[in-house]
N, C-alpha and C positions, 0 to 999 in steps of 0.2 A: 682536193684543194691544193691548187700551188701556192705554198709559203713562203715569203720573202724573208730572206736571212740577211741577218744583220751581225752572225756569227762571227769573231775576229775582227770585225771593225771598234769596237771599242770595249774596253775594260770594265766601267762603269755607265750605270744606265739610273734614269731616274724615271718612272713613270706615274702619272697622275691622270684625272679626268677632267671635263670639263662638260657642263651641260650648256646647251645655246642657248642663244638669245640673251645670255647671262656674263657680267662684266668678270673678270678674272678679279683675284684678290691682289691689290696692287702689292701689299706686303709681302705676301709668301710670292709670290710670283718672283720679285727682284729677288728674294732669297735665294730661291729655287736655281735662278739665272746663274747669280753668284758661285753658291754652292759648285754646280756644274762646271764651270769657268776653272773654278780651283783645283777641280778632282778631275779635269779632264772627263766629263761623263756626257752622255747625251741624254738631253730631255725628251720625253717622249708622252705627248698629250692624247688620252683616248675620248674623243666627242662621244657626247650623251644628248638624247633627243627626247625634250621632255614637252609635252604638249598641255598647255593650259585650257584645261576645262572650260574654264569662266570667259576664255576670251574669243573674240567672235574674228580675230583675224587669221587669215588663212595661214596653213602651216607653212608655205612656203616662206613667208614674209618672217618667221622665227627661225629659218633656217641657216642659220650664222652665227660665227663665233667671236669670241672677242680677237681683233685684228694682233693684239700682242701673241696671242699661241697660237695664230696662225703658223708660223715655222715650225710648229712642233708636232704638229696633228697630224694623226695617221688612222685611215679609217681600215686598214688592211691586217688582217692575223699576221703577226711577224716572230719568226724564231729569233730569240738575241744570243741563244748560246744552248749547247748541247744540252737538251732536258728541259730547254725552258721555253716558253713562248707567252707572246702575248694576244690576247683575244681581244685585238680590237674591232674587231668585225661584227663583234658581238654587242648590241644595243641595249643593254638593260633598263630599263625606267627606272628614274631617279627614285622613286618611290616606293620601288619593289624593299617589300617586309625583309625578305629571305633573298639577297641577290646572287646566293650562290647556287640556291636550288635548282635541281635542272642543270647543271653546267660543272659538276665533278668530275664528268665522264670524257666530255668533249674534246679535251688534249688527250686522250690516251694515257699513254704510259708520260708526260711530259708535265712537268710543274707548269701552272698556267696563274695568269694576272689578268684579272678583267677591270675595267673600268667602272666605278659605282661612286656614288657621293657617301655610302658609308663603308666603314673597315670592318673587313671580314675577312677568315681565314678557318680552313678544315684541313685536316691530315686526312689522307687519303689510305684505306690500305693496300698494301703492295707485298710481294713477296718477302717473306723474311730473310734478311741478308740487302735487301735494298732498303736504300733511305725513303720513307713513306713519301708519297708526292703530297706537296703542298699545294693549293688551291686558296688563291686570294683576290679581293677587291682592292681598291686605290686608296680610297679617299678622293677630294676633289681640289681643285684650285681655283673654284669660282664661290662667287657669294651665295649666300642663299637667295632663292626666287621662286618662290612655290603658291600655287594658288591656294585661296582660302576655302578649302575642302577637307573632306577627311581624310583622303591619301596623300594630300599639299600640305597637313598640319604634320603628318607620321613623319614627311619625308622632310621638313624644317625640324623638327627635333632630332631627326638621328643624321643631319647633314653634318658631315666633318670635312675639315680642311686635311688633306694629308697626301702622302706620295710613297711610291714603294723605289725602296733602294736596293739594286742590283749589283754586288762584286763578280764579275767573271774572274773565279780563279782555278785557270787550267780547264780541268775538266768538273770542276766545281762552282756551283754559284751560291753565294752568300747574299741571301735576301730577308730585309726588315723594314719597317714601317718608319716615317718619319713623320710625326705630328706637329704642326706647328701652334703656335699662342695667339692671342687676337690680332698681335702686331705683325706677324709673319715670321716671326724668327723661331727658330725650333735646335734642338740638340739632336746631333746625332754621336753615338758613342764617346767620346772625350772632347768634343769641341762645337761651339755655340755658334750659330751661324745667325747674322741680322741682317739688316739692307746696309749697313756700315761696313760689313766685314765680319770675318773668323775673330773667335775668341775663345782662350781655354774655357769649357764648360766646368761649372761647380761640378764637384762632388756628385754620383747618384745618390739619390736617397735609399734606394732598394735595389737589390739583387735577387730574385726569387728563382731559384734552382729548379728543375726537375726532380721530381721525386729519387731519393738517395740510392735506397738501398745499397746499404754499405757494403753487406758481404758479397754483394754482385754488382760493384760500382765498376763502370767501365773508365780504367785509368786515362784512356785518350780524353775522355771528355772531364774530367778532373783537372789534366792539364791545360785543357785547354780555358777553363773555366779559371784557372790562375793567372792565364794571360789576360782571359777578361776583364778580371776583378783588378789584376795592374790596371788597367787601362781607363775604366770608370771608375775603379776608388767608392764602391757602395759605403754607405755609412750602416746600413743594415745587410744581413743577409738571412733570408727566409727558408728553411729546410722542412720539407716533406718527407714523410715515409722514411726517415732516416734507417732503424731499424727494420730491418728483413725479415729476421727471425725463424728464415728457413732450417735453420737446427731442429727445432721442434713445433713448427707451426701444425694448427689444427687441420691443413690442406692434405699435410703430408700422408700418404696412405701406405699400405707395408713397404710395397717395393721401392717407393722413395725413401722410408726409414732405414731399408736395408742400404741402399745405396749409398746414401751418408755415411752410415757406420763403416762401409767398405773406406769410403772415400775420406773416412776421419773427420767429416764436417757436421756431426749431431753433436757436440758441445756446444752448450747454451753460453758456458763461460766464454768460451774461445769466440764465440762470434761476438760476444759482447767488448770485448778486448780488442778485436779486430776495429769493432765500429767505435770504440773509444777513439782510437787512433786514428781513423778518417774523420770524426768530427774535430778533434784536437786540429789536423791540417787544414779544414775547411773555415773553421773559425778563424782564421790567419788571414782570410780575405776581405774582411768587413770589422768596424769596430766593434759590433753587437751582433750576433745570430741568432735570430727567433724560431723556438722550434715549437712545430705545428703538431697539434693532437691529430695521428693519424691512424689510419686502420691496421697497417702492420705494427703501429705501436702496442695495438690495442689486442694482438694476438699473443703479446706476452701474460697479460691479465688474463686470457681465455686460458691460457696454457696451465696457469694455475688455479682457477676455476676447479680444475677436473682431478680429481682426487685420487686418480688411478695414476697421475703422472707423478705422484708420490713415491712410485716402486720403480721410477726410472732411475737407476742405479748410476748412470753416467752423468746425470744431471741434479742428481739429488740435493746436493749443498745448496746451488744457487736455488732451489725449487722450495726448501724449508726455510732458508734465511728471509728469501726475499717474502714467503707468505706470512711468517712471524713478523716483518717489520710492517706491512700491511696491516695483521690484526691489531699489531699496537696503534697504528694510528688511527683506527675505526673506534679504538676504546680512548683514546684523548681527542677526540673528535675532530682528527687533522685529515690532512688526504696525504696521501701517497702512492706517487706514480712510480711503477715499478724498475719501469726505462730509467728514467731519469736517476731514481736512488742509484742504480748499478754506474751509471756515467759519472755521476757525483765523486763514488768512490775511484772510477778508473780513470776517467780525463783529466790530464791535465792543466787545461784552459777551462775548466766549468764554471769559472768567475763571469767569462765570456758569452753564456749561453742563456737567452733570457725562454723560460719553459712556461709556455702559454697553459693556462690550466683552462679546464672544460669550459665553455662561456666567454672564456676571458679574447677581448679582441685586440688586434694590433692595426691600427688605421693610420694612414700616410694621404694626406691630397682628399682625404674622403673615400680612400678606397680600402678595402676590408681584404686584409691578407692571412687572416686566420681560418679561414674555411680550408679545410683538407680536399674536401670534393665528393666523400663518400656518402657524406649526411645532405640531403639536399632540404628544400623548405618544408615545415609541417611532417617531417620524420621520412617523407620519401626517400629514395634512391637519389642521390646527388648525379648532376650533370651541369656540364657549361650551358644549355639551354634552359633548364629548370632555373640557375641560378641568374640566366638573361631574366627572366619574368620578374625578378624582383625590383628590379629598376634601381639596385645600387650597385654601385662598383666594385667588382670582385674579382681578385684572381688564385686562384684554387690549381690543387694538382689532382693528384688520384687517377687521372686519365689515359697519360703517359702519351699525349699526342698533342701537340700545338692548336689551340683553337680560341676563334673570336667569336663571339656573338653580342653585338650591341656592348654593354657595359662590363661582360663578363668574359674573363680570359683563362685560358687552360695553359700550364706550362705541361712539359712534357716529362720526361725521365734521363734519371742521369746512369742509371743502369746500362749491363748489356742488355742486347735488343732481345737476346734469346734468353729467357729466364727459366727455360724447364717446361714450364707450365702450358707457353705459348709456343713450342715448338711445333713445326709441322702446319700452321694457320700462316695467314696473310696477316699483316700487319700494320697498321698505323701508327706506330710508335714513332716519336722523335725526341733529339736529344735538344730540347728547346726550353730554353731558360727566359725569363723576363727584366726587362732593367726599367725602372721608374727612375725618371731623372729628375733633376733638382726643380723643374719646372711644373712636376705631376703629371706628366707625360708619359705612358708605357710604350715598349716594343718590345714584340717577342722576338727571340733571335735564338739562331738554330746551328748548332753545331755541326759541321758537313766536315768531311775530311779530314778532321783534328784540329779543326780552327772553327772560332763563331765569326770572324771577318776577315778579309783579305790581308795577311801581315804586312804587305808592302806596302797597303793603302794607308795603314796607320801612322807610317813616315810622313806621309804627304799630307797628312791632317794635321799631323806636329807642324811641320814647316808651315802650314799656312795660318795655323793658329799663334 
């Protein structure tokens, strides 16, 4: 297939979708046009066809789109930049429950954007060392217009105004969603856009980082996160899997234990000190840091449960001190988190960290940030799909890859992409965080080439605001 190329013709693109025979959302369209004008961006609208089964009109009579959208509509598959294609030739039904199903491979190795009224995102496994492929849908710029049917009511419920912003940064592409309020206004990073113009956005409410794994943290992602936090100024920083516990993990077999002994990385205390320094650094990114109960944190407790570990000479002091404290807490009727116990001892900014107790929630705008993601409903294994069936809005970690299914969002990882145990395998891991803006809207944001956004574009936004 011959694919038209826009590569090199613009640095920023905004892609959304429109349902046929339906009016555009006036406020959102006007704000998008203003956004594109200020940023020198090209607006692309992917047309969708929805046949209303309760109407008796011929299909041809509905084969039109709002005249205001016609200058931006494209029906062709279009390559925007190296490794990125817009699949405008694919017309997914607006009522499709899983709009990405069957389309994850059609773009080959290129990242892909498809038009749909739902916002969805999947990371696709690629060769370890390459950034995992992202495939996503756009959200729509048209208003709700569905039939009074089973499928129509589902489409109406999931209909989401939205668009995808693409910042081309040399060989890299920075991609994120923008989701407007009912009046069409939206926040993109540090700027709020309305029909009247741009203004400085309020501070972001939450920045949820991909799983930390401090021992294996990627310094490039850490520095990129510092720049992102400086831009959006989050009030709260949510952290998952901060402790890796690779020093004494029950997953370590004989040869891994021996390798750590040779490398000098088998000391639990050394890892705890390294983790404390890392959390002290991350805690400067926001007013308050939220520590979510995570499965790797629980590896510490599992290590303490096994009596044979009492004979681990290198780690005997940490083992016995921690176990004694936990036993005393049981006698006192209190609760002791072994990881928290050591972070309180070793961190200099421990007072800036809120530790969520088991079953304690952290909610903002009706979004639950307290689920790590390893445990799903009814004690089952956790997954984004499982959380999506609950109906509540959830942002979780654990999966190491960005994903959006309905109201369930998954962040990625802040660690190195090669963690040892995944060496030699294809990987869908992504360095993905999530911003929850002051208006309650969420956006996954991905670190590519050492940055979450095109840095020169930040100056453009600042000047516009």
